[in-house]
C-alpha positions as CSV (number, residue, x, y, z in Angstrom):
1,M,102.2,90.4,-70.9
2,P,98.8,89.4,-71.6
3,I,95.4,90.5,-71.1
4,I,94.3,87.4,-68.8
5,P,97.1,84.7,-68.3
6,E,96.2,81.7,-69.4
7,L,97.0,77.9,-69.2
8,N,96.8,76.2,-72.6
9,T,95.6,79.8,-74.7
10,I,96.0,78.9,-78.2
11,K,97.6,81.5,-80.3
12,K,98.3,80.7,-84.4
13,D,100.0,82.6,-87.3
14,W,98.0,85.2,-88.6
15,R,99.6,85.0,-92.1
16,K,99.7,81.2,-92.0
17,V,95.6,80.7,-91.6
18,D,92.9,81.6,-94.5
19,I,89.6,81.9,-91.7
20,K,90.1,84.5,-88.7
21,V,86.9,83.8,-86.5
22,A,86.5,86.2,-83.6
23,L,84.7,83.9,-80.5
24,C,82.7,86.1,-78.7
25,Y,80.6,85.9,-75.5
26,P,78.6,88.8,-74.4
27,N,78.9,88.9,-71.0
28,T,81.7,88.7,-69.0
29,Y,84.9,85.7,-68.4
30,R,83.8,84.7,-65.8
31,A,80.8,83.9,-66.9
32,G,81.4,82.8,-70.1
33,M,84.6,80.7,-68.9
34,T,82.7,78.8,-66.1
35,G,80.5,76.4,-68.2
36,L,81.8,74.3,-71.6
37,T,80.7,75.9,-74.5
38,V,83.3,78.2,-75.1
39,K,86.8,75.7,-74.8
40,L,84.5,73.7,-77.2
41,L,84.0,76.0,-79.2
42,Y,87.1,76.9,-79.2
43,A,88.7,73.5,-79.6
44,L,86.7,73.2,-82.8
45,L,87.3,76.0,-84.3
46,N,91.3,75.9,-83.6
47,S,91.2,71.9,-84.5
48,R,91.3,73.3,-88.1
49,E,94.5,74.0,-89.7
50,D,93.0,76.5,-91.9
51,T,91.6,78.7,-89.3
52,L,92.6,80.9,-86.1
53,C,90.4,81.1,-83.4
54,E,90.5,84.0,-80.6
55,R,88.0,84.6,-77.9
56,F,86.2,88.1,-76.5
57,F,83.8,89.2,-73.8
58,T,82.7,92.3,-72.2
59,P,85.4,93.7,-70.5
60,T,85.3,92.6,-66.9
61,L,87.8,95.5,-65.4
62,R,90.0,97.7,-68.2
63,E,90.4,95.0,-70.6
64,G,89.0,96.9,-73.5
65,W,86.9,95.3,-76.4
66,R,89.7,92.6,-77.6
67,S,91.1,89.4,-78.3
68,L,92.1,87.7,-75.6
69,E,94.8,86.1,-77.7
70,S,96.4,89.0,-79.5
71,N,94.6,91.5,-77.9
72,Q,93.6,92.3,-81.9
73,P,89.8,94.4,-82.2
74,L,86.7,92.5,-84.0
75,S,86.7,94.2,-86.6
76,K,89.8,92.3,-88.2
77,F,88.5,89.3,-88.3
78,D,86.5,87.6,-91.0
79,I,84.2,86.1,-89.1
80,V,82.4,87.4,-86.1
81,A,81.0,84.6,-84.1
82,F,78.3,85.0,-81.1
83,T,77.2,82.0,-78.7
84,L,73.6,83.1,-77.0
85,Q,73.4,81.2,-74.3
86,Y,70.8,84.1,-72.4
87,E,68.4,86.5,-73.6
88,E,69.6,89.3,-71.2
89,D,73.0,89.5,-73.0
90,Y,71.6,90.6,-76.6
91,P,72.8,94.3,-75.8
92,N,75.7,93.2,-75.0
93,V,75.8,92.0,-78.5
94,V,74.8,95.2,-80.0
95,R,77.6,96.8,-78.0
96,M,80.3,94.4,-79.1
97,L,79.6,95.6,-82.4
98,L,79.4,99.0,-82.1
99,E,82.4,99.2,-79.5
100,S,84.6,98.0,-82.5
101,G,83.5,99.6,-85.4
102,I,81.6,97.3,-87.1
103,P,77.6,98.3,-88.0
104,P,75.3,96.7,-85.5
105,R,72.8,96.8,-87.9
106,V,73.0,94.0,-91.1
107,E,71.6,96.4,-93.7
108,A,75.2,98.8,-93.0
109,R,77.3,96.4,-93.7
110,R,79.7,96.4,-96.6
111,E,81.3,93.5,-98.4
112,E,85.1,93.8,-96.6
113,D,82.6,93.4,-93.2
114,P,82.9,90.6,-90.6
115,L,80.8,88.7,-91.4
116,V,78.7,87.9,-88.2
117,I,76.7,84.9,-87.0
118,A,75.0,83.1,-83.6
119,G,74.6,80.2,-82.1
120,G,73.4,78.7,-79.1
121,P,70.3,78.1,-77.1
122,C,68.4,81.3,-78.2
123,A,69.1,81.7,-81.4
124,T,67.5,77.8,-82.0
125,A,64.6,78.8,-79.9
126,N,63.8,82.6,-81.9
127,P,66.7,84.8,-83.4
128,E,63.9,87.1,-84.8
129,P,65.3,89.6,-82.2
130,L,68.6,89.7,-83.5
131,A,67.9,89.1,-87.1
132,D,68.5,92.6,-88.2
133,Y,72.3,92.3,-86.5
134,I,73.4,88.9,-87.4
135,D,74.0,88.1,-91.1
136,L,73.5,84.0,-90.5
137,F,72.1,81.8,-87.3
138,V,73.3,78.2,-86.8
139,I,69.9,76.3,-85.8
140,G,71.2,73.5,-83.4
141,E,74.7,72.2,-82.7
142,A,77.9,73.4,-84.2
143,E,79.4,70.0,-84.9
144,P,77.1,68.5,-87.5
145,I,77.4,72.0,-89.5
146,M,80.5,73.8,-88.6
147,D,82.7,72.4,-91.4
148,Q,79.9,73.0,-94.5
149,L,79.9,76.5,-93.2
150,L,83.2,77.5,-92.4
151,D,84.2,75.3,-96.1
152,G,81.5,77.3,-97.9
153,I,82.8,80.6,-96.6
154,K,86.0,79.9,-97.5
155,I,85.2,78.8,-101.2
156,S,83.4,82.3,-101.4
157,G,86.3,84.5,-100.9
158,R,85.5,87.4,-98.6
159,P,83.3,86.2,-95.5
160,R,79.9,87.9,-97.0
161,K,80.1,87.5,-100.7
162,H,77.7,84.9,-101.6
163,I,76.6,84.6,-97.9
164,E,73.6,83.6,-99.9
165,E,74.5,80.5,-101.4
166,L,74.7,79.1,-97.5
167,A,70.9,79.2,-97.3
168,D,70.6,75.4,-99.2
169,L,72.9,74.4,-96.0
170,E,70.6,72.5,-93.5
171,G,70.9,74.2,-89.3
172,I,71.8,77.5,-91.5
173,Y,69.3,80.7,-90.7
174,L,69.7,83.9,-93.2
175,P,67.1,86.1,-92.0
176,Y,66.4,88.1,-94.9
177,I,66.8,84.5,-96.7
178,S,64.9,81.6,-95.7
179,D,61.7,80.2,-95.5
180,T,62.4,78.1,-92.6
181,A,65.2,76.4,-91.4
182,K,66.0,72.9,-89.3
183,R,67.4,72.0,-86.1
184,V,70.7,70.2,-86.4
185,W,72.6,67.9,-84.0
186,I,74.9,65.5,-83.5
187,R,73.6,61.6,-82.9
188,D,76.4,59.9,-81.0
189,L,78.1,61.6,-78.5
190,N,80.7,59.3,-78.0
191,D,81.8,60.9,-81.9
192,A,81.8,64.1,-80.5
193,L,85.1,66.1,-80.3
194,H,85.9,67.3,-76.9
195,P,87.9,69.7,-75.3
196,L,91.3,68.3,-73.7
197,A,93.5,71.1,-73.3
198,Q,90.7,73.3,-71.5
199,Q,91.5,77.2,-70.8
200,I,92.3,77.8,-67.0
201,P,92.4,81.4,-66.1
202,L,96.3,82.0,-63.6
203,V,94.6,84.2,-61.1
204,E,94.6,83.7,-57.4
205,E,91.0,82.7,-55.1
206,G,88.9,85.7,-55.7
207,S,90.0,86.9,-58.5
208,P,86.8,88.3,-60.9
209,Y,88.3,86.6,-63.8
210,M,87.7,83.1,-61.6
211,P,85.0,80.9,-63.0
212,I,82.7,80.0,-60.6
213,F,83.3,77.0,-60.0
214,G,86.8,76.7,-59.2
215,K,89.5,75.6,-61.5
216,A,88.6,72.5,-63.2
217,F,88.3,70.5,-66.4
218,T,85.0,70.6,-67.0
219,V,83.3,67.4,-68.8
220,E,80.3,66.7,-70.5
221,V,78.5,63.8,-69.4
222,V,74.9,64.0,-71.1
223,R,73.5,66.4,-73.9
224,G,69.5,67.3,-74.2
225,C,66.8,65.9,-72.1
226,N,64.1,63.7,-72.5
227,R,61.9,64.7,-69.4
228,S,60.0,67.8,-71.3
229,C,58.8,69.5,-68.2
230,R,56.2,72.1,-69.9
231,F,58.4,75.2,-69.1
232,C,61.5,74.3,-70.0
233,L,63.5,75.5,-73.1
234,I,66.2,72.8,-73.1
235,G,63.9,69.8,-73.0
236,H,62.0,71.2,-76.1
237,I,64.9,72.0,-78.4
238,W,67.7,69.9,-77.1
239,R,65.9,66.7,-77.6
240,P,66.9,63.9,-77.1
241,K,68.7,62.8,-74.7
242,R,72.7,61.6,-75.7
243,E,74.9,60.3,-73.1
244,R,78.2,59.3,-73.3
245,S,79.4,55.5,-72.4
246,L,81.1,55.8,-69.2
247,E,84.0,54.3,-70.4
248,R,84.7,57.4,-73.4
249,V,83.5,60.3,-70.0
250,V,86.5,58.5,-68.4
251,S,89.1,58.1,-70.8
252,I,88.0,61.9,-71.8
253,I,89.4,62.1,-68.0
254,D,92.2,60.8,-67.8
255,E,94.0,61.9,-70.9
256,G,92.5,65.7,-69.7
257,I,94.2,66.0,-66.9
258,K,97.4,65.6,-69.0
259,Y,97.0,68.7,-70.5
260,T,94.6,71.0,-68.2
261,P,96.5,69.9,-64.6
262,V,93.4,70.8,-61.9
263,N,92.4,69.2,-59.0
264,K,88.4,69.7,-59.7
265,I,86.3,67.7,-62.3
266,S,82.9,69.4,-63.4
267,L,80.3,66.8,-64.5
268,I,78.1,69.0,-66.7
269,G,74.8,68.3,-68.7
270,A,71.3,69.5,-69.0
271,S,70.3,66.3,-68.0
272,L,72.8,64.8,-65.5
273,F,70.9,63.5,-62.8
274,G,69.4,60.8,-65.7
275,Y,73.0,59.9,-66.2
276,S,73.0,55.7,-66.5
277,H,76.1,55.5,-65.0
278,L,76.3,58.8,-62.5
279,E,77.5,56.2,-59.1
280,D,80.3,54.7,-60.9
281,L,81.3,57.8,-62.9
282,C,81.3,59.6,-59.7
283,E,83.3,56.7,-58.0
284,A,85.7,56.7,-60.5
285,I,86.6,60.2,-60.3
286,V,86.8,60.1,-56.3
287,S,88.9,57.1,-56.3
288,R,91.1,59.0,-58.6
289,G,91.4,61.7,-55.6
290,F,89.9,64.4,-57.2
291,E,87.3,66.6,-56.0
292,L,83.3,67.3,-57.6
293,S,81.4,69.4,-58.5
294,V,77.7,68.4,-60.3
295,S,74.8,70.3,-61.6
296,S,71.7,70.2,-60.4
297,L,70.2,66.8,-59.5
298,N,66.9,65.5,-59.1
299,P,66.0,63.8,-56.0
300,E,64.9,60.8,-57.0
301,S,68.9,60.4,-58.5
302,I,70.6,60.8,-55.0
303,T,71.4,57.7,-53.9
304,E,72.6,57.3,-50.4
305,R,76.0,55.7,-52.2
306,L,75.6,58.8,-54.6
307,A,75.8,61.2,-51.2
308,D,78.4,59.4,-49.9
309,L,80.8,60.2,-53.5
310,L,79.6,63.8,-53.1
311,A,80.9,64.2,-50.4
312,K,83.9,62.5,-50.8
313,G,84.6,64.3,-53.8
314,N,84.2,67.6,-51.8
315,Q,80.6,68.9,-53.2
316,R,80.0,71.6,-50.0
317,T,76.5,72.1,-52.0
318,V,74.5,70.3,-53.6
319,T,71.4,72.1,-56.0
320,V,68.2,70.8,-56.7
321,A,64.9,71.3,-58.9
322,P,61.5,71.0,-57.4
323,D,60.7,74.2,-59.4
324,A,56.8,73.5,-57.8
325,A,56.2,72.8,-54.0
326,T,52.6,70.7,-54.4
327,E,51.6,68.0,-56.0
328,K,49.3,69.8,-58.1
329,M,51.8,72.2,-59.5
330,R,54.3,69.9,-60.1
331,G,51.2,68.0,-62.3
332,V,50.1,71.4,-64.0
333,I,54.3,71.5,-65.2
334,R,54.9,68.0,-65.8
335,K,57.5,67.8,-63.3
336,M,57.3,64.5,-62.1
337,M,58.6,64.6,-58.2
338,E,57.9,62.9,-55.7
339,E,57.5,65.4,-51.7
340,E,59.2,62.8,-49.8
341,S,62.0,61.5,-52.5
342,L,63.2,65.2,-51.6
343,I,63.3,65.0,-47.9
344,N,64.8,61.7,-48.2
345,A,67.8,63.2,-50.5
346,A,68.1,65.7,-47.7
347,K,68.4,62.8,-45.4
348,A,71.0,61.4,-47.6
349,L,73.4,64.4,-48.2
350,L,73.0,65.5,-44.6
351,S,74.1,61.9,-43.4
352,R,77.1,62.3,-45.3
353,G,78.3,64.7,-44.3
354,V,77.2,67.4,-47.4
355,K,75.6,70.1,-45.6
356,Q,74.4,72.8,-48.3
357,L,71.9,72.2,-50.5
358,K,70.4,74.9,-53.0
359,M,66.4,74.6,-54.3
360,Y,65.2,76.2,-57.1
361,F,61.0,77.2,-56.7
362,M,59.5,79.1,-59.5
363,I,55.8,80.8,-59.0
364,G,53.8,82.5,-61.7
365,L,53.1,79.2,-63.3
366,P,50.1,78.1,-65.0
367,E,47.0,77.7,-62.3
368,E,48.8,78.4,-59.6
369,V,47.2,80.0,-56.6
370,P,48.0,81.4,-52.7
371,E,48.0,78.1,-51.1
372,D,51.0,77.3,-54.0
373,V,53.2,79.7,-52.9
374,A,53.2,79.1,-49.8
375,A,53.9,75.1,-49.6
376,I,57.4,77.3,-50.9
377,A,58.0,77.5,-47.6
378,Q,56.0,74.7,-45.8
379,L,58.3,72.8,-47.9
380,S,61.1,73.7,-47.0
381,K,60.8,73.8,-43.7
382,K,60.2,70.1,-43.9
383,V,63.3,69.4,-45.8
384,A,65.0,71.5,-43.6
385,N,63.6,69.6,-40.5
386,V,66.2,66.2,-41.4
387,G,68.4,68.3,-39.4
388,Y,70.0,71.1,-41.7
389,G,71.4,74.8,-39.4
390,F,72.5,78.0,-39.6
391,R,71.6,79.4,-43.6
392,S,72.6,75.8,-44.8
393,I,69.3,75.7,-47.4
394,H,69.3,78.7,-50.2
395,L,65.7,79.0,-52.1
396,S,66.4,80.3,-55.0
397,I,62.7,81.7,-56.2
398,N,62.2,83.1,-59.8
399,P,59.4,84.5,-61.7
400,F,58.1,82.1,-64.4
401,I,59.4,83.0,-68.0
402,P,57.4,81.6,-71.1
403,K,59.8,80.8,-73.5
404,P,59.3,79.4,-77.7
405,H,58.0,75.9,-78.5
406,T,57.4,74.8,-75.1
407,P,54.0,74.3,-74.0
408,F,53.3,77.6,-72.2
409,Q,54.7,79.2,-74.6
410,W,51.6,81.5,-75.2
411,K,51.0,81.6,-71.5
412,K,51.7,85.7,-69.4
413,P,54.6,85.7,-66.8
414,P,53.6,86.7,-63.8
415,S,53.3,90.5,-63.0
416,V,56.4,92.1,-61.2
417,S,53.5,93.0,-58.1
418,Y,52.1,89.6,-58.5
419,V,56.4,88.2,-58.1
420,R,56.9,90.6,-55.1
421,S,53.9,89.9,-53.0
422,C,54.4,86.1,-53.6
423,L,58.0,86.7,-52.6
424,K,57.0,88.6,-49.4
425,L,54.7,86.0,-48.4
426,I,57.6,83.6,-48.7
427,R,59.5,85.8,-46.6
428,E,57.0,86.1,-44.0
429,E,56.0,82.4,-43.3
430,L,59.8,81.5,-43.0
431,K,60.4,85.3,-40.5
432,G,62.9,84.6,-38.2
433,D,64.0,80.9,-39.4
434,R,67.3,81.5,-39.2
435,R,68.0,78.6,-41.6
436,F,67.0,79.4,-45.1
437,I,69.0,82.2,-47.6
438,I,66.7,83.4,-50.4
439,S,67.2,85.1,-53.3
440,M,65.5,86.2,-56.4
441,L,65.9,87.4,-59.9
442,D,64.3,91.4,-60.2
443,P,61.0,90.2,-61.5
444,R,61.5,93.5,-63.8
445,H,64.2,92.1,-65.6
446,A,62.9,89.1,-65.8
447,Q,59.6,90.5,-67.9
448,I,62.5,92.3,-70.3
449,Q,63.8,88.4,-70.4
450,A,60.1,87.6,-71.5
451,L,60.2,90.1,-73.8
452,L,63.3,88.8,-76.2
453,S,62.9,85.6,-75.5
454,L,59.0,86.7,-76.9
455,G,59.9,88.7,-79.5
456,D,60.5,89.7,-82.9
457,R,62.1,91.6,-85.4
458,E,60.9,95.0,-83.6
459,V,62.2,93.7,-80.6
460,G,65.6,94.3,-82.0
461,R,65.4,98.8,-82.0
462,A,65.1,98.8,-78.5
463,I,67.8,96.1,-77.9
464,E,69.7,98.3,-80.2
465,F,68.8,101.4,-77.9
466,V,69.6,99.7,-74.5
467,A,73.4,99.1,-75.9
468,R,74.0,102.2,-77.3
469,R,73.1,103.4,-74.1
470,G,74.7,100.9,-71.9
471,G,72.2,99.1,-70.4
472,G,70.4,98.9,-67.2
473,L,66.1,99.1,-66.2
474,G,65.8,103.1,-67.3
475,S,67.5,102.0,-70.5
476,W,64.7,99.1,-71.4
477,R,61.5,101.8,-69.8
478,R,63.1,104.8,-72.2
479,A,63.3,101.9,-74.9
480,F,59.9,100.5,-74.7
481,K,58.9,104.3,-74.9
482,E,60.6,105.8,-78.0
483,C,60.7,102.8,-80.3
484,G,57.5,101.9,-79.6
485,I,57.6,98.5,-78.3
486,S,54.7,97.5,-76.0
487,L,55.3,95.0,-73.2
488,E,51.6,93.8,-73.0
489,R,51.5,93.0,-76.6
490,Y,54.9,90.4,-76.5
491,I,54.8,89.0,-73.3
492,G,50.1,89.2,-72.4
493,E,47.9,85.6,-73.1
494,K,47.9,84.9,-76.4
495,D,45.9,82.0,-78.9
496,P,47.4,79.1,-79.1
497,K,46.5,79.5,-83.0
498,E,47.9,83.0,-83.1
499,P,51.6,82.4,-85.1
500,M,54.4,83.1,-83.6
501,P,58.3,84.9,-84.5
502,W,59.9,81.4,-84.8
503,D,57.6,79.4,-86.5
504,K,59.6,79.2,-89.2
505,I,62.1,77.2,-87.0
506,R,62.0,73.6,-86.8
507,V,63.4,72.2,-83.6
508,Y,61.6,68.3,-83.7
509,S,63.2,66.0,-86.1
């Protein structure tokens, strides 16, 4: 019986391949299989006849720390490859190694141990917090470098043998060898492989293994973003924006649905709202009888036609991210959005029967004053006043977290007490108004995320401490004390002339 029953699982004969790769998502199956990253890497690696790729996740119930495909431990693989999407998953990286009997620190590994590599947006932004635990980082996107990397590893015989010879590959960062590394990225998205036979869990609705958007065929329409909002990591490390042509996207859907027979198409992309053919694409999907799911949209992109198509595609909730509620603050973060466009978008959605709206806001941004915080409630009321009902607007209000390579990388995140006072102010402004649901990332976790985002190799000791003690805020507090980590040193205001741990990573072309 498989650990998790799935459609389109790939199982290869271990005796007929040269390279065995463990693809690790350091969080649960539900989290990892909601997006496209794991499915894409799985398809890329298994497209090679000489390579076998199996997946690992942190246990949801009692499935253990073994591969989904053949129930093998990490230690049996030649390469252990982590995709780093969220900083707070870092302790799970170390824990997965510990649970599998692989020495977590690079210096303790033997030549016969697996080669441990990592990629993804967090690895590209700042690999240093995990530099003592990862042998090799891929800086940028996988497609341009994957074959060169695997060929180089294959030639060396044992994966950890002669890894220094990989340092000359563009897009490769070896923490103990490389002085610098340059991001690699695919120029034409139409040329990039897109997974067609996607893995779908054969479980009931409500199962902890069901992806967030349910059983859906996921399509990457656009990659990167050109808007350069001053707080946004992806807008600075994943530039420029690249689009798949309408014809290519439609052909992916038509072909993919033969292998992945589901009723919903999920469109993703950091700047999906800016896709040149968004309305025509949605029209093509709805006309084929599919349900539709789209990632966050810009209010300006929500026309009456698009709203109508979303409703026909059974999209029950639409997400927008104003991020700031006043014109002044939107200017500070370079988020060019007019208040009127948000209200018009809300009207258009409601008029077509989309009755649920989710809005993202940040607090603790540079130059923010109490009036800017109160304005979040005031703007939200204006939106709700177009006709939204009981618990129909979800406000996700989160602390500002500075990210590497952004213009705000030197700024200080808000204190826990400040964030709590802001949330209290917003709740008071909306007291008794039952149209709203309010949620927020715990500000204590936000500070840890800032530490992991901005940290250097010393922070790795705290990550390992937490991994060995099972995680939790209590473990982090102890880690700071035991490892001599000063939170203020890492997340406090910095001089723009001060060297940063990620200076050696070149993300711009």
